[in-house]
N, C-alpha and C positions, 0 to 999 in steps of 0.2 A: 521597502528591505533595501537599505542599499549600503547596509555595514557588513563585511566580513570580517568572520570568526576567525583570529588569527590562527587558530590550531588546526579546524576541520574546513574552514572555508564557506562556512553553512553562512548565509544570509538573515540578517537580523534588523530589527528596526532600532535605532538608536536607545529609544527608550526601554529597550529591553537589556541594556547592559546591566552587569552587576555594580551594586553601589560601589564597589572597592574599584572601579575600572579609573584608569586616569584619562586624560585628555588624547593623550597617545596612544594608550595602550587599553583597548577595550577587551573587557573580560566578558563571556557569554557562560551561563549556567545550565542552558537549556536543550545544545546540541551536544556538545562531547565532554561536559564536564570539566573544561577548563582545559583539554587533551588528557583527561585519565582515562578517556574512551578512546579507542583506535578501532576503526572498522577497517578490513580487509577490502584492498581493491577491487571493482567488480570483474567478475569473469565474464571473459570474451563470448559471445552468444553462440548458440550452434551454428555453424556456415549458412545453412538456409535463411534462420532468423538473420544473421549478420548481412546477407545478399538483398534481405527487404530495405534494410536501414540504409545500406550504401549504394542501392541500383537505383538507376534514372529509367527504367522502363514505366509502365502505365500501373503494373501492379504494385511495385516498390513505393511510386509516387502515391498511390491510394493507401498502403500501409503506413505509411509515414502521416498522410492526413487525417486517417482515422484511428490510430492507435488508442486514443483516450475511449475510444467509445467501445473498442476491441477491451480495453482493460476494464471498462464498466462495467461489462458481462457477469464478472467475477463477483458483483455486488448483488447477483441474483443467486449467489452459493451461500452455503455456511461454512464459516473457517472451522475446521477440525485440526486439531493439535495437542499435543500432551505437554502440558507446561511444567518447565522447569523451576520448581519451587526453591530451590536454594539459592536462587538469584534474586528473590523478591524482595527479600527486607533489606533495612538500611535507609540512608537518605538519598536523597538525590532522585533525578527524573524517575517515574515508574518502569520498571524493565520488564519487556514483554520476550520471554526467552523461552525456546521450545526444545523439546526434546524429543529427537525422531525427525519424523517427516511433517510437514506441514501440506494439508490435502482442503478442497474443495468439495462440499458436498451438495450435489445436486441432482432432482430427481426426475421425474417426466413433468410434459406441460401441463396435465391434468391430474388432478388428486384420484387415488382409488375411490370408487363408490364406498362411502359411507365413512371416509375419513375426513380430517380435516386437511385444507390447503397447507402447503407449507413451500418453502424457498421460492421458484421463481411463480410457482402456481398463485401466489398472492397476487400478482400481477397481471394475469391472465383474464382476459375478456372471451367466454366463451360464448358465441353467436348461439348456437344450438340451444343452451339452456338459457340465455338472455340474462345473463346475469355477470357480474363481475366479482372474481375469488378475490378476496381480501380479508 
């Protein structure tokens, strides 16, 4: 991925360019729909989080080194959102637009007796019962 979209600066492979691209002007349709979609700039993180990104202390270094693992913990949650279906029709890349808040659902690490495992419970090994919930 070494070719920049001229509109949004997303990285692409050369083979992803649209057929109507020229040798000097590469056009891509999977990122910003050739400049038709413009996202706002990212907001500045809250001061405690920004301090972890900017700091040189051990905690900041650890945070930066393990931020991918921290982010991956959300993989053990279930996404909850109300979809805004007004923008789901039409041509182009599939749009995932929510109305209201985005939330993660997560429960206890062990299922309620008699209930099926869900969320992170699906991956917890319980030595008391010598079984893997999945």
